[in-house]
C-alpha positions as CSV (number, residue, x, y, z in Angstrom):
1,M,42.7,61.5,-72.4
2,P,43.2,65.0,-73.9
3,R,41.0,67.9,-72.8
4,R,41.8,69.9,-75.9
5,I,43.3,69.3,-79.3
6,F,44.7,71.6,-82.0
7,V,43.4,71.5,-85.6
8,A,44.0,73.7,-88.6
9,V,41.1,76.0,-89.5
10,A,41.4,74.8,-93.1
11,L,40.8,71.2,-92.0
12,I,37.6,72.2,-90.0
13,D,36.4,74.3,-93.0
14,R,37.0,71.2,-95.3
15,L,35.0,68.9,-93.1
16,L,32.1,71.3,-92.7
17,A,32.0,71.8,-96.5
18,E,32.1,68.1,-97.0
19,A,29.1,67.6,-94.7
20,A,27.2,70.6,-96.3
21,A,27.7,69.0,-99.7
22,A,26.0,65.8,-98.5
23,P,22.9,67.0,-96.6
24,D,21.1,63.7,-97.0
25,R,23.7,61.3,-95.9
26,E,26.4,60.9,-93.2
27,I,29.9,61.5,-94.4
28,C,32.8,59.9,-92.7
29,G,36.6,59.5,-92.5
30,L,39.7,58.9,-90.5
31,L,41.7,61.2,-88.3
32,F,45.5,61.1,-87.9
33,G,47.8,62.9,-85.5
34,N,48.6,62.7,-81.8
35,E,47.1,63.5,-78.5
36,A,47.8,67.2,-79.0
37,R,47.0,67.8,-82.7
38,I,44.9,66.5,-85.6
39,E,47.3,66.4,-88.5
40,E,45.1,65.0,-91.2
41,A,41.6,63.8,-92.1
42,R,41.0,61.3,-94.9
43,S,37.5,60.9,-96.3
44,T,36.3,57.3,-96.7
45,A,33.3,55.7,-98.2
46,N,30.3,55.3,-95.9
47,V,29.4,51.6,-96.4
48,A,26.4,51.6,-94.0
49,P,23.2,50.0,-95.2
50,D,21.4,53.4,-94.7
51,T,23.7,56.3,-94.9
52,S,21.0,58.8,-94.2
53,C,21.2,58.0,-90.4
54,W,24.3,55.8,-89.9
55,F,27.9,55.6,-90.9
56,E,30.3,52.7,-91.2
57,I,33.8,53.5,-92.4
58,D,34.9,51.4,-95.3
59,P,36.8,48.4,-93.7
60,A,39.4,48.4,-96.5
61,A,40.4,52.0,-95.7
62,L,40.4,51.3,-91.9
63,F,42.7,48.2,-92.4
64,A,45.0,50.1,-94.7
65,A,45.3,52.9,-92.1
66,H,46.2,50.3,-89.4
67,R,48.7,48.6,-91.6
68,A,50.4,51.9,-92.6
69,E,50.5,52.9,-88.9
70,R,52.2,49.6,-88.0
71,A,54.7,50.3,-90.8
72,G,55.7,53.7,-89.4
73,G,53.0,55.8,-91.1
74,P,50.6,58.4,-89.5
75,R,49.0,57.5,-86.2
76,L,45.2,56.8,-86.4
77,I,43.6,58.7,-83.6
78,G,39.9,58.5,-84.5
79,H,37.4,59.4,-87.1
80,Y,34.8,61.9,-88.1
81,H,31.2,61.8,-89.4
82,S,28.2,64.0,-89.9
83,H,24.7,64.1,-88.5
84,P,22.5,65.4,-91.4
85,G,19.8,67.4,-89.8
86,G,21.0,66.6,-86.3
87,S,23.3,68.0,-83.8
88,A,27.1,67.6,-83.3
89,E,26.6,65.4,-80.3
90,P,27.1,61.7,-80.1
91,S,24.0,59.7,-80.8
92,P,22.9,56.5,-79.0
93,R,24.2,54.6,-82.0
94,D,27.5,56.4,-81.7
95,L,27.7,55.5,-78.0
96,A,27.1,51.8,-78.9
97,A,30.0,51.9,-81.4
98,A,32.4,53.9,-79.3
99,E,36.0,52.5,-79.0
100,P,37.5,53.9,-75.8
101,G,40.5,56.2,-76.4
102,R,39.4,57.2,-80.0
103,L,38.7,60.8,-81.0
104,W,35.4,61.5,-82.7
105,L,34.7,64.7,-84.7
106,I,31.0,65.1,-85.3
107,T,29.5,67.8,-87.6
108,G,25.8,68.8,-87.3
109,G,23.9,72.0,-87.6
110,G,26.8,73.7,-89.4
111,V,29.2,73.2,-86.4
112,I,31.9,70.6,-85.6
113,R,32.7,69.3,-82.1
114,A,35.3,66.9,-80.8
115,W,34.5,64.0,-78.4
116,M,36.7,61.4,-76.7
117,A,35.2,58.0,-76.3
118,G,35.7,56.4,-72.9
119,G,34.5,53.3,-71.2
120,D,31.5,55.2,-69.8
121,G,30.6,57.3,-72.8
122,F,31.9,60.4,-74.4
123,R,33.6,63.5,-73.0
124,E,33.8,66.7,-75.0
125,V,37.3,67.8,-76.1
126,A,38.0,71.5,-76.9
127,L,39.0,72.1,-80.4
128,L,41.7,74.8,-80.6
129,T,42.3,76.2,-84.0
130,N,45.4,77.5,-85.5
131,C,46.5,78.4,-89.1
């Protein structure tokens, strides 16, 4: 599991702006790249019953990403979501939904932090920015 991952400043700025534009609901999306770098983030619909405190990535977007990956497309490495009015740390609900080996970017309180899901919970991953 990576202890650090590179990400473009523009991508972080975009995700923070996306979360700030939706202060009453959790935003979410998919992350693509490899163990060393987040190459792309794609916004998806949040289809959770209550988007103010929960997120569920649109299954159609998730299935499409898996199909594209199997066909040689970008590698799905995880997802991102926001915690409106909360911190950028995994919640108990996040822990219950964690799929080991997936990267989670969580925004909250105007910051973004990276987490790697493991069999025993989450471990923070350092976000290293570059142009």
